[in-house]
N, C-alpha and C positions, 0 to 999 in steps of 0.2 A: 187623236193623241199621237204625238210624234214618237218615233222609235227611240229607245234609249241608246246611250252611247255604247252599251255593252250588249246590244242585240246580237244574237248568234253565239254568245259565250255560253259554254256548257259548264255548269257547276254542280259538283256532288257535295251535298251537306251531310257528312257522316259524323255528326257531333250531337251533343246533348246540352240542354239548358240554354244559356243565353249568349255568352261572348262569341263563341265560334259560329253558332247559327245566325247570330245577328250580323256578322260580316257577310254571310251569304244573302241575308235579307237586303242589305244595302245594295249588293250587286244586282239583286232582282229588281230593286226599285229603278235601276238604270238599264233595265232591259235584259239582263242575263236570264237564261233558262236554268232554274235551280230544281234539282231533285233531292228531296229530303229522305234520307235512309233512316228507317225506324225499326225497332224490334217488333215482331208480330204480337198481336193481342194487346199488350200494354202500351205500345208506342213509346215515344220519347217521354221520360219521367216528367218533363216540364209541363206536359199536358195536365198534370194533376196539381200544379202549384196553387191555383185559386181555391182548391179544396182544403188547403192546410190552414191551421189556426193562425189568426192574425191578418188574414187578407180580406178585402171587401167582398161581401156576398153579392153574387150576380148570377143571373140565369145564363149569361154568356161567358165563355172561356176567354176573357179579355186578354190575358197574358199570351195565350197561344195564338189568338187571332192577330195580335200585334207582331209577334216575333216570326210567325210562319206565313205571313201574307205573301202572295205571289208564288208560293212553292207547290210542287207536286210531291206527294208523299208516296214512298214505296216501302212496303214491309219486307224485310229480309232477315232471316235467321243467320247471322254471321258466325254463329258457333258451329254451323254445319258447312261442309264442303260445298254443297249445292248453293248456299247463300253467298259464300265467298266467290264462287265462280261467276255468279251474276254480277256482283260488285266489280270484279276484275274486268269483265266485259265492258261495263259502263265506264270504268276508269280508262280503258283503252281508247274511248271516244271523247272523253271529257277534256276540258281546258284547265279546270281548277278543281282540286280536291281539298276539302276543309275537314279537319278533325280536331277534337280536343280530348280524346281518350288517353289515359296514361300509357307510357311506353310499353308496359307489360301487357296491357289489354290489346294494344295495336298488334303486338307480336302474335298473340293468341288468335286474333281475328283476321290476320293476314292484311293489316292496314298500314304496315310500315312503309316508309319511303323506299327502302331497299326492295320491297316486294312490288310496289306499284310503278316505280320509275321505269323498269325495263319494259313494262307494258305500253308505255306512252312517253316518248322522249320529250314531248311538248308539255307534259303535265306540270302545272304549278301546284306544289304541295304546301298547303298552308297549315302549320302546326300551332295549336294553342295548348299551353300547359299552365298549371298553377305554380309549379316550382321548378320548371326547366326539365330538360330531357335527360340530364345526367345528375349524378349525386345521390345522396342518401334519401332525399325527399322526392325524387323524380316520380315515383309511383303513388304518391299521396294525392287523393282527390283535392283539388283546389277550387273552392267556391268563393264567390264574392265576399261573403261574410268572414271567412277565415284567411284566405290568401291575400286579400286586399284590406278589408276593413279592420280586422284584428291585427294582422302582422304589421301593418303600417303604423299602428298606434292611434289611428283616427278614432276608434271607439272609446279610447280613454281621453283623447284630446277634446272632444266635442261635448262631453257630459256637462250638465249644468253647473256642478261644483264638486269639490273633492269628496263630499259625503254621499253622492249618488252613485249608483252602479254604472258601469260602462254602457254607452248608448248602443242600442241594436240598430243595425243598418236596414235601410229599405231594400227589398229584394232587387238584385241587379243594379245596385247603385253605381258600381264601378265597371260593369260589364260593357257598356257601349263604347268606352274609350279604346280598349284593345280591338274591338270590332272595327272602329274607324281606322285604327293603325293598319290593320290588314287591308282595308279598302284603299288606303292611300300609299301602300307599299310600292316602292319604285323599282324593285329588282325582281327578275323572274328569268326562267330559262329562255333561250332564244326562241322567238316566235316564227314558226314556219307553217302554221295551220291555214286551212282554207278561210278561216275567219280572222286572219292576221290583223285587220284593222282594229277589231275589238280587243284582241290580245295586246296589240301595240299600245292602245290607250290605257289598258290596265297596267302595263309594265313601264310605261313612260317612254316607250320606243316610238319612233316615227317611221 
């Protein structure tokens, strides 16, 4: 198998559920080395998705296997200073940091751009949010079903007729789109790392 175009790129996936982690998954498909940061004991809540009502029964955790392929998982308690210290060391050596935690959570866990950028001037900080990083709704959790499916009006638009209830979305129905946007993003900090060719391909630089 040939090396991917992002071989040598180091990515920290410090996110949960689908959209942000899916962007890291796409990078891993093209050769990037991705470390998935998860809380101890429970792990990413997305691991439990197939156990919820309404999902197909399977002996395999199909959702997790699909979204977390190619990744190495690392359990860190980011609520503790020791866990944050480990994450900061990793960020100092990484090329890309991906997160989708609300701004207030990032502040509490030491994950803000202001906190990580001084540790690594090369770091590309990829931020996913449901409702933006500023404003009254910035700290609201934004899931596919509410931030996309409900807010856009699609759940009302696609129902069979005016007498039926609004349609429920399939899990992650809109998540892959922003994941691809991050993958195809053309702007990033100046590339000066040892693996500059991989970073150049990611940022559009030559």
